[in-house]
ROZALUM-558226 format. One record per residue (C-alpha): residue number from 1; residue in three letters; z, y, x. Coordinates in Angstrom, 2 decimals. Layout:
nr:rest:Z:Y:X
NUM:ALA:Z:Y:X
...
//
This chain:
nr:rest:Z:Y:X
1:MET:144.55:105.36:79.38
2:LEU:147.35:107.71:78.36
3:ILE:150.91:106.32:78.21
4:GLY:153.85:108.59:77.51
5:GLY:151.88:111.71:78.48
6:PHE:150.86:110.23:81.84
7:SER:147.42:109.11:82.77
8:VAL:147.47:105.51:83.89
9:TYR:144.41:103.91:85.38
10:THR:144.11:100.18:85.32
11:ARG:142.36:98.34:88.10
12:SER:139.25:97.77:85.94
13:MET:139.12:101.48:85.02
14:LYS:139.26:102.47:88.69
15:LEU:136.50:99.99:89.48
16:ARG:134.26:101.34:86.70
17:TYR:134.93:104.91:87.85
18:SER:134.07:104.01:91.45
19:LYS:130.84:102.31:90.38
20:ARG:129.82:105.41:88.40
21:ILE:130.48:107.68:91.37
22:ILE:128.44:105.41:93.66
23:LEU:125.59:105.26:91.13
24:ILE:125.52:109.05:90.68
25:ALA:125.67:109.65:94.45
26:SER:122.83:107.15:94.99
27:LEU:120.65:108.81:92.35
28:ILE:121.27:112.23:93.90
29:ALA:120.40:110.88:97.37
30:ILE:117.16:109.30:96.12
31:ALA:116.14:112.45:94.26
32:THR:116.86:114.58:97.34
33:ALA:114.81:112.26:99.54
34:LEU:111.87:112.41:97.13
35:VAL:111.97:116.20:97.07
36:ILE:112.08:116.39:100.87
37:ILE:109.14:113.99:101.22
38:SER:107.12:115.89:98.62
39:VAL:107.75:119.25:100.30
40:ALA:107.02:117.83:103.77
41:LYS:103.59:116.62:102.63
42:HIS:102.65:120.11:101.47
43:VAL:104.07:122.03:104.43
44:GLN:102.57:120.23:107.39
45:ALA:101.58:121.99:110.57
46:PRO:97.85:122.12:111.26
47:GLN:96.66:118.93:112.94
48:ASN:94.02:120.58:115.09
49:SER:95.12:121.95:118.44
50:GLN:92.40:124.57:118.73
51:ASN:93.99:127.07:116.31
52:LYS:91.09:126.93:113.87
53:HIS:90.11:125.45:110.53
54:LYS:86.61:124.86:109.13
55:SER:86.03:125.85:105.51
56:ASN:82.63:126.26:103.83
57:ASN:80.91:126.31:107.24
58:GLN:83.12:129.21:108.37
59:THR:85.68:129.09:111.14
60:ILE:89.07:130.43:110.14
61:CYS:91.26:131.28:113.14
62:THR:95.04:131.55:113.14
63:MET:96.58:135.02:113.12
64:ASP:97.96:134.79:116.67
65:ALA:98.13:137.92:118.77
66:LYS:97.96:138.26:122.54
67:ILE:99.82:141.18:124.11
68:CYS:97.73:142.86:126.79
69:PRO:99.12:144.46:129.98
70:ASP:98.58:147.96:128.53
71:GLY:100.75:147.11:125.49
72:SER:97.92:146.68:122.99
73:SER:97.24:143.39:121.26
74:VAL:94.13:141.34:120.53
75:GLY:93.51:138.51:118.10
76:ARG:91.42:135.36:118.00
77:SER:87.77:135.38:116.97
78:GLY:84.48:133.58:117.41
79:PRO:83.55:129.98:116.70
80:ASP:86.09:128.67:119.25
81:CYS:88.92:130.96:118.10
82:GLU:89.49:132.33:121.58
83:PHE:91.37:135.57:122.18
84:GLU:89.25:138.68:122.51
85:PRO:89.40:140.26:125.98
86:CYS:92.01:142.95:126.51
87:PRO:90.77:146.53:126.89
88:GLY:89.37:146.97:130.39
89:GLU:89.14:143.18:130.92
90:GLN:85.82:141.41:131.52
91:PRO:84.85:138.86:128.83
92:SER:85.08:135.33:130.17
93:ASN:82.09:133.02:129.81
94:LYS:83.83:129.68:129.30
95:GLN:81.50:126.85:128.38
//
């Protein structure tokens, strides 16, 4: 309400304004929570602890790299997604 060039808020106007602010803030909070939940469902860490994933009867290993003592690196391979032996290292026969 404008009286004599000054803005005067009555008690009921302040109450309505406060309710609008609370409603808008609540809607923003709910929308933000829904976005976070939606994104979290699509960006989950793999549930298996063996660093592998089965797809079409093929094993897909993670792209981890192991740094060998000589400075070279080796990746995972095989059905168990184990690291390849480093150059000059004997392959291990774990079973």
